[in-house]
C-alpha positions, 0 to 999 in steps of 0.5 A, a space after each residue: 281412513 286419513 293418515 294424518 302425519 307429522 313432519 316435525 323440523 326446525 326447517 332453518 331453511 328448508 332444503 330440496 331434502 326436506 322437500 323430498 321427505 315431504 313428497 315422499 310422505 304425501 304418497 304414504 299419508 293422505 294427510 301432512 302437517 309440516 310442524 315448523 318448531 321454535 325449538 328453545 335449545 336452537 337459535 334459528 337464523 330466521 324466525 319462525 314466521 320467515 321458516 314457516 312463509 318459507 315453506 309455505 312459498 316453497 311447497 308453491 315453487 314444487 307444486 304442492 301447495 295445498 297438498 300439506 298444512 304449515 303449522 308451527 308449534 312451541 310444544 313438545 311434539 306428541 302434544 303437537 300429534 295429540 292436537 292434530 289428531 295425528 298417526 304418526 311422526 315422520 323423519 328424515 333419516 341421513 346419517 348414522 349419527 342421526 339414527 342415534 338420536 332419533 331413536 332416542 326421541 322416538 322411544 321418548 314419545 313414545 312413551 308420552 304418547 303411545 298412540 303415535 308411530 314413527 316413519 322413517 324415511 332415507 332421504 333420496 340418494 341426491 340428498 343424502 349429505 345435504 343439511 340446513 346448517 350446511 345450506 348456511 354455511 354455504 350462503 354466509 360465505 356467498 357460494 351458490 344455494 341454487 342446487 340445494 333450495 328453491 329459487 325464494 328461500 335462495 333469494 331471503 337467504 341472500 336478503 338475509 346476509 346481505 344485511 348482515 354483513 352491513 350490518 343491519 343485522 
């Protein structure tokens, strides 16, 4: 039986922590779909198309291209999960405060779509502190983000902030 899961997020940008969750999610599910959200409450640095490209190129860099599908969505997560035939939503939990929000969302999702389960994974220790917002801040100030992202994402961050500094954004 195919056990399909959705790993949703804004992924602005995708980090090695996200990719760690993908690798481990593939051990639990026979099919994994990355759902890149167009969240109206967030103002992302990268467009949804750029975020999709960064995720796809990052999967290539780590040898997982073809094993994971990357899609975008602008609906309720449970609607996207239903449409894709997913049985689970995969979420990474870094710190206790993440759990408060994620527990609430999992409960709401279950009310809207009782057949869906939410599976929480803790990141590997080396990524427990890592967030996309921290990576963006380091990149904004010209810091080295190579320990936190793939080469392609590092390049895209550098390009984005160089154009920002030149006033081209």
